[in-house]
C-alpha positions, 0 to 999 in steps of 0.5 A: 499667530507667528507661531502657527505660521512657522508650523505651517511653513514647516509643513510646506517644507516637508511637502516640498521635500516629499514631492522632490523625492517622489519625482523619480517614480514612474508615471501611471502610463509607463507602468507595465500591465501585470498578469496574476495567477495561482501558481501550483506544482504537478510533479517537478513542473510549475504551472500558473492558472489565471486568477479568474479561473480558480474559485477557491483553494482547499486542503485535500478533503475526505472523499467518498469513493465513486464505484465505476469511475476512472482511476484519476477520480478520487471521489466526491466531497461535501463542500458546504452542502454542495457535492464536489467531485475531486479529480487527481490532476496528476493521475489524469496526466499520467503522473504520481501525486506527491506522497506529502499529503500536507502540501496537497491542495484542491483547486475548485473550478466552477465554470458553466455548470461544471463544479469540480476540484482538481487535486494537485501536489502543491499551491505556490501562491500568487504569481505576478508577471508582466503581460509582455513577458508571456510567450504564446508558445508552450515551448520545449518543456511542455508535456504533450498531454498537458499542452492542449490546456496550456496557453503559453508560459512565463519564465523567471527562475523556472518556466511557468506554464499558463494552465487553463482549468476552463479549457480542461473542464471543457475537454470531452476526455476530462469529462468522461469519468466512467469506466 
């Protein structure tokens, strides 16, 4: 019996030491609220789309060309039996798409009846920022054509414009795809 009490005392000692080392951790109330999104690149600029606005990320699929569509409409792809129009987001904003095809990705947006894929140069993974560090104004590094679809920026190593795909798909200019 004395042996089990010794083992129990040892466990109590370990518990007490762990609690004393954990005392310096921040309390739940003092943590900053986090903001997360999908980072991507168009040309040399970095953007981040809010998590809830991107439904899926795909490699660039094969597309059937749509005659009579604007130059930035790549075509239409079959995504698990569903027709997905693919739009070259770089071309829509007047830029050239990266020639490195292996890095290109498609951000799939499914919002209020609009199902579309946005072809971009590269996905840069999940990006996390403190909500307090969001600067509501786009700033001097925002492009005039992209500015209507941005909702501020975060700054770390570089500026990350907060890009809203939902604002884009609600835009009459983006929805007008016919020549």
